[in-house]
C-alpha positions as CSV (number, residue, x, y, z in Angstrom):
1,M,0.0,0.0,0.0
2,D,1.2,3.4,-0.8
3,I,0.1,6.9,0.4
4,Q,-1.7,7.6,-2.9
5,S,-3.9,4.5,-2.4
6,L,-4.7,5.6,1.0
7,R,-5.8,9.0,-0.3
8,Q,-8.0,7.3,-2.9
9,F,-9.6,5.0,-0.2
10,A,-10.2,7.9,2.0
11,Q,-11.8,10.0,-0.9
12,N,-14.0,7.0,-2.0
13,A,-15.1,6.5,1.6
14,K,-15.7,10.3,1.9
15,I,-13.3,10.5,4.8
16,G,-11.4,13.7,5.3
17,L,-7.9,13.1,6.7
18,S,-5.6,15.8,7.9
19,G,-1.9,15.3,7.3
20,D,-1.3,14.0,10.7
21,E,-4.2,11.6,10.6
22,E,-3.1,10.5,7.1
23,A,0.3,9.6,8.5
24,V,-1.1,7.7,11.5
25,V,-3.6,5.7,9.4
26,F,-1.0,5.0,6.7
27,D,1.3,3.6,9.5
28,N,-1.4,1.5,11.1
29,L,-2.6,0.1,7.8
30,S,1.0,-0.6,6.7
31,R,1.5,-2.7,10.0
32,I,-1.8,-4.5,9.4
33,F,-0.9,-5.5,5.8
34,S,2.5,-6.6,6.9
35,E,1.0,-8.9,9.5
36,L,-1.5,-10.2,6.8
37,D,1.5,-10.9,4.6
38,R,2.9,-13.0,7.3
39,V,-0.3,-14.9,7.8
40,K,-0.5,-15.6,4.0
41,A,3.0,-16.9,4.0
42,A,2.4,-19.3,6.8
43,T,2.0,-22.9,5.7
44,C,0.0,-25.4,7.7
45,A,-0.5,-28.2,5.2
46,D,1.2,-30.7,7.5
47,E,-0.7,-29.6,10.5
48,P,-3.7,-31.8,11.7
49,L,-7.1,-30.1,11.8
50,I,-8.3,-29.8,15.4
51,T,-11.0,-28.2,17.3
52,V,-11.1,-26.5,20.7
53,C,-14.0,-28.5,21.9
54,D,-14.8,-32.2,21.7
55,L,-18.6,-31.9,21.3
56,P,-20.0,-33.8,18.5
57,G,-22.1,-32.1,15.8
58,V,-25.7,-31.7,17.0
59,T,-28.2,-33.0,14.6
60,R,-31.9,-33.7,14.6
61,E,-34.3,-35.8,12.6
62,D,-35.7,-34.2,9.6
63,E,-39.4,-34.2,10.4
64,A,-42.2,-32.3,8.8
65,Q,-43.7,-29.6,11.0
66,K,-46.9,-27.9,11.1
67,F,-46.8,-24.3,9.9
68,I,-49.2,-21.4,10.7
69,P,-51.2,-20.3,7.6
70,R,-50.2,-16.9,6.2
71,D,-53.6,-15.5,6.8
72,E,-53.4,-16.3,10.5
73,L,-49.9,-14.9,10.7
74,L,-51.0,-11.6,9.0
75,T,-53.8,-11.0,11.5
76,N,-51.2,-9.6,13.9
77,A,-49.5,-7.4,11.3
78,V,-49.6,-3.7,11.8
79,E,-49.7,-3.2,8.1
80,E,-50.0,-5.8,5.4
81,R,-49.9,-5.6,1.6
82,N,-50.3,-8.4,-0.9
83,G,-49.9,-11.0,1.6
84,Y,-46.7,-9.7,3.1
85,F,-45.8,-7.6,6.2
86,V,-45.2,-4.0,5.6
87,V,-42.2,-2.7,7.7
88,P,-40.5,0.7,7.9
89,K,-37.8,1.3,5.2
90,T,-34.3,0.9,6.7
91,L,-32.1,1.7,3.6
92,D,-32.3,4.5,1.0
């Protein structure tokens, strides 16, 4: 990573960085990328796969279950349209 890439990232993210902030962020990101390079270089092909707990996987029988009909569910809806719940918009 170079300083020009950092400036482009900041501009794309609409983050204003002062000169001092830019230096600190660049230093921190450089260290992070350096550590990521070390992780990528690590080889563990000969290492056995292990887990931290000896619990077996939890499974259940695949059984058909009774479902509540849509009309009955929608009786509790504050607002309903075309058979679906209407909720407030969360994203623009």
